[in-house]
N, C-alpha and C positions, 0 to 999 in steps of 0.2 A: 328325114322326118324331124330332125332337130330344128331345121330352119322354119318348118311349118309352125312348130311350137313357139319359136322366137317371134314370128310375125303375129301370131295370136296374142302372145303376152304383150308385145309392143302396142297392139291395138287396144287391149284392155287397160294398159297403163294410161294411154292417152285419154280414153273415155273416162277412166276412173278419176284422173286428176281434174278433168273438166266437170264431172258430176260433183265431186267433193267441193270444188270451188263454188259452184253455183248453188249447191245446197246450203253451204255456210252463209253465202250472201243472202239467200232467200230467207233463211232462218233468222238472221239478224234483222232483216226488214220486217218479217212477221212479228218478231218480239217487240219491235219499235212501233207496231200498230199499223203497218201498211198491208192491208188485206190483199192488194193486187199481187203480192209476192207468192201467194198460194198457187197461182197458175205455174210459176217457175218451179216450185217444189214438185208439183204433179208432173210437169214436163221432164224434170230430171229423174224422177222415179220411173217414168216410162222408159227413158233412155237406159236406166240401170237394168230394167227387165229385158230390154232389147240386147244389152251387152251380155247378160246371162244366156239368153237364147242363142246369141251369135257365137258363143264359145262352142256350143254343140254343133251348130250348122253355120259354118263361116260364110258360105256363098250367099244364101238368102239374107243372113244377118248383115253382111257387108253391103249388099245392094240396098236393103232397107235403111241402113245407117246413112249411106251416101244420099239416098233420096230424101230422107228426113232432114239432113243437113242442108240440102239444096232448097227444100221447102221453107225451112226456117230463114235461110238467106233471102229468098224471094219475099217472104213476109216482111222482114225488117226493111228491105229496100223499098217495098211498096208503101209501108206505113210511115216510115220516117222521112221519106222524100229527099234525104241528103245522105251522101256517102259518108260525110264526116260524122253525122249522128249515128249511122248504122255501122260504123267501123268496129266499135267494141263488140256488139253482138256477132258480127261476122267473124271477127278474129277469135273470140272466146267461146263461141258456140258452134258456128257452122264449120269453121276450119278444122277443129279437132274431130268433129263427126265425119267430115269428108276424109281426113287422113286415116282415121281408124277404120272406116268402111273400106277404103282402098287396101289397107293392110290385111283386112280379113279376106278380101277377094284374092289378094296375092297368096295368102296362106292356103286357100282352097285350090288355087291354080297349081301351086307347088305340090300339094297332096295328090292331085289328080295326075300330075306329071310323074311323080314317084311311083304311082301304081302301075303306070304303063298304059299303052293303047288297048282298047277293048275291055278294060276292067272298069267297073263302076264303083 
C-alpha cells in the first residue's frame, strides 16, 4: 500500500506545481489589467477541486484528469493552428494533467491488485 500512496502523492505534486505556476501567472496578468486571465484562474481552481476529489477516488479522478488534459490539448491545437504556438500550453498544462491522471490510474490499479481477486 506504500506504493499506492507514493503514486497518489506524485500525482498531487505534479498537479500542485502546475496549478501553482498557472495561478501565479494568471494573478500577475489580472493585476496588470488583463481580464482574459480570469478564465485561467477559474480553470486552475477547477483542476484543484478535481485534484482534491481524485485523492479520495483515484480511478474516476485519474480518468477525468487525463480526459481534461486531452480536451485542453485539442483546444489549443485547434485554436492556435501551429504546434509552435501551442507548445507551451501543451507542455505546461496538458502534459502534467496527463501524467498525474496516469499516476492516479496506476495507484488505483495497484490498490485493486493488493486487495486480491474477487474483492471490491
